[in-house]
N, C-alpha and C positions, 0 to 999 in steps of 0.2 A: 505493499500499499504506500510505503514512502518512496520506493525506487521507481513506480510508473510514473508518478508525474514528471520526476527529473529525465525520466527517459523520453516522455512525451515533447517535453522543452527542447531536449538538447539534439535529438536525433535528427529533426530537419535541417539542423546547422551544419552545413558541408566544412565549416572550419574545427569541428569536433569527430574526431573518431571514438567512439565508446566502445568499451569492451565490459560485458555484463557478465560478472562472477556468481555463481552460485555455490555458497561455501557447503551446503549441505546440512548445515544446522537443524534446520527443518527439513526433515526427510519424508515424513509421511505425506504422500498423495493430499489427504484432506486438507493437511497443514501447510502445503507447500504448491504441489502441483498444479490442485485447482485454482489457487488463487493467480498463479501466472496465466492460465486459461482466463478466468474471469476479467484480469486488469488489461488485458491486451498485450502482456509481456512477451517478447519473442523468447525461444528456447536459449539458455545461457550459452555464451561462448564457451565459457569454462564450468563444469560441473566437479567441486573438490570432493564431495560423497564424504564428508568429515564425519558426519552420524553423531551419534550422542556418546554420554559418557559423564564422567566429571568436569567441573568447570575447567580444571586444570588441564585434563585429558582432552576435551573438546577445543580448547583455545589452543593447545599445542599442536594438535591435528590440523588446525586451519592453518595456522603460522608454518606450518611445516610445507601443505601443498599450495598456499596461497604464493611463496616465496617464488619457484620456478616460474609462475606464471606473470609475475610483476619482473623479473629478470629478464624472461622472454619478450615482452611487449614494451618496457620501459616507458610506461606512461609518465606524463608531466604531473599528474596530480591520481590520488586515489580518494573517490567519494564514498565517505562510510556514514551511514544512518542508526539512528536510535541507541541503544544502549545493551545489546547483546554481547555473546561472545565474540560472532563473527564481527562486530564493531570493534572491538580491542585488538584482536588478533590482525585484521586488515590493517588498522593504524600502526602497528607495531612495526609487521612486515615491511609496510611502506616505509616508515620513517628511518629504520635500519637501513634502507638501501637509498637514502637521499632524497625519497620521491616526497612531495609535499601531500598532507593529509588535510581534506576537507570533510569537516563532520557536519552534518545536517542533523538538526534538532539537538544543537549545542547547549550548553548552560545549565538543564535542568537538574535540579538537586533537590532530594528528599532530606539530605541530612542523616541519613540512616545508612552507617556503614556496614551494616549487618546484611542490607541488599546487596548482591552479587553486581546488579543492574548500576546500583549507584557508584560500584568500584570501576566499573567500564565506563560509567559516564566521566568520572574524575579523572581517570588513566588516559583516556582517550582526548580529553580537552586539553589535557598538559603538555599534549606532543602535535597536537594539530597547528595546522598553519592559517586556515580559514573557519571562521565560525558562522553557520546560519542558526539564529535562533528564533524560535515561536512564539514566546511570550516574554514580557518585560523581565520577569525574574530571571530568565537566561541570561539577558544583557549584564543584569545588576548583578548577577553571581561571577560571571565570569571575570568582569572590572573589578571584583572584590579579590579574586584570585590572581589578579596581575595582568590579566590579558590586555593587550594594546586595544581600544575602543575602536580604533580603524580596522582591525581585522574582524570585527564582529558585526554581523548584518540581520536585521529585524527584516524576516522576510512572509512571515505568517507561517502556516500548517501545511508540509504536503499530504498529510493523513487527509486534511479535509479536503484537499484538492481532489485525491479520488474518491472522497465520499461525494462531493458536489457533481463529479463527473459521472458516475455510477448510480445514482440515487435513483433516477427516473426508471431506469433500467432494471435494479434490484426491486422496486416496487411491484415490478410485472410478475415478479417470482411466484410460484405459486405453493413455495413453501409452508405458509400459514395455513392454507386450506388442507394440505396434506398433512400437517401435524393435529390441526386442531378444526375439523371440518364442521364443529359445534361453533365456532365462532368465541365471541367474548373476550374479556380482558386476558391479560397474562403478564406474567414476568419472565424475564431472561436472566441466566445467570452464567459467570464464568470465572472459573478459578484455576489457576495454575502455579502461581508464585510458590516454590518450596517453603517458605515461610510458613504458608498456610496449607498444602497439602501433605508435607512431609511430617509434621509432628502429630502425632495421634491426638493428643488431647485438644491441639487447636482446632485439627479438621473436624472433630466430636462437637465441639463448640458451635463453629459455624454450621455444620449439618442438623444440628438440633434447632438453631433459629431458622434456617430455612425451611424446617419441616413445620415449624408454628406459622410462618407467612404463608407457604403452600396452602395452609387451611383456610385462608382468605383469599389468596388469588393464586392458578395454578402457574407454577414454575417450569420452565423449559431449559435445560442445561446441555449444551453441546459439550461433551466431556472431552477435555484435553487426555492425551494418552498418559500425561504424567499423574494426573487426578485419578482416571479410571483404575489404575494399578492400586491405588489405595483405598479405593470405596467398597471392594470385595470383602464381605464377612465383617462389614464394619458397624456404623449406626443404622439401623434399618430407617428406609427413607417411605416419606410419605406417598402415596399413590399418586398425589397431585405434584410431586416434584418429578418430573419425566426427563431422564438421561438418555440424550438422544446423540449420535454420532457426530464427528467434527463437521462442520459446514464450510461450503465454498465462501467466498468473501462476499458475494450478490446474495446468497440464501441469509448469511448471518445478517448482513445490512438491512436485508426486508424486514427479519424478526425484530431487529434493534429499533427500527424506526418507527414500528407500529405497536411497540410494547408499551405497557402502562409504567414500568419499573425496570430497572437494570441493576443488578448485583454482580459486582466484579471486583477483582484486584488487578486489572490491567490499565495501563496509562493510556492506551489509545482509545479505550473505550470511554475513558473519563473524558476525552476529548470530543469523541464523535457525538455521544449524548449531549453534550452540552450544545453543539451545532444543532443536532435534531430538537432540542427542546424536550427531552424523555429523563424524567427523574433519574438520577444514578447515585446508588449507596455503595461506596468503594470500600471494600472489606480489607483495610489496611488500616494502621495508626498514623499514617503520614502519606505524602503525596509529593512527587516533584514538578505537579502541574498546577501550582495553586490558581492560577487563573480560571481553571473549571470550579472552583468554589468560590472564589470573589466575584465573578460576573457571571457563572455557568450554572448547570443544574445539578453540579456534583455536592457531596456531601460525606464526608468521613464517617463510617458506621464502626469503625474498631474490629478487633476479631474473636468479641467474646459473644456469647448468647445474648446476653442482658445488654450489651452495647449494640449489638445489630437490631435488638428487637426496639430498644429505645430511638434510634435512628430512623427505624420503619414508622415508629409513632409518631415522631416528629414531621415526617416526612406527609404524611397524610395528615396531620394537624396543620401543618404550617408550608404548604408547597413552595417551591422556588421557581420562579419563571426564567429567570435567566436571560442572557444576552450574547451574542455571537462575540467574541473577542476582536480585537483590532486586527486586520488584515488576515483573519482566517475567510478568505471569500473565494478560495481556490486558484488563486494565482501564484502561489508561493514557489512553485517550479518555474515560472517564467520571470520571478525576481531573481532567483538562483541563477538561469541562465544568464541574465543581464549582468549580473556580478561577475560570473566567471569569465563571461567574455571580455570584460575589463580589466580583472586581474590577468587574465592570460593571453590575451589577444592584442592588448592595447599596444604592448611594446612588440609586437610582431612574433610572440612564442607561437609556437605551434607543439 
């Protein structure tokens, strides 16, 4: 979702030669291949097939496998997006070869160093050369960390570019009719962060809260492979908490846009629900995307049964209307294209 708008903006420009690298960090077809198809991305030029493993193993595999690609192609810059292991691995490999690193979605901070994503964000920004930020907190965080403001560019949100480009098509999906032919209101659930699904006691608290909420509104949960492996034999689930297979981008966006509430621990979904105007309860103690709370529809629900139920009650009693943050208008990819032209072509570099 973050790469597709960049590809669409840069590909028509004859002054840029693009090479698309798929690390294989997300290797399940439902978590990766279907997204390529839905978003109109071409087959990658290189598929590293790094696969799963611990954070150290996966990051090391990507580092080992991407280095020969960079040596062979000698790019002027490597663009990395987000905060996953692929992000820091791609950045490290490039920087050690003297290649510029461009970080899209830079500067986001939760302040929680126990989150692997936070380590990836901080480490990637420490070695990047050009920073594209989605919200003002990203700019202020980077300046506080000593980054030259001239290297920071507020461009908006590429996730929202994808949403705006594909929403109309997504709403034509028949996924809702297939899952709930009876119609009616429903909620959507996503959980995948290790802090929520790996610790049995915490997962139990979350599931018990969702069971209670499902008594009021049916919940549909496209289950991430990480979560499904930990659900078997655990807390009995309400029959109104429906576990479904992972969805492609368009089907998920369709369900998200039409839901009455979303429960998630995903950063991107906090952003999407804000633009869609859908109430979002984030099952975490913090967020690196404060704009979704300050002006969006998001609220932190914590990770205990009592905190989640309290946030649910507050959301019903005092719904957040929210508004769309500045520059989340579907043009972030074009703004990034303009900056890259200025930075790399103005002086005749190719």
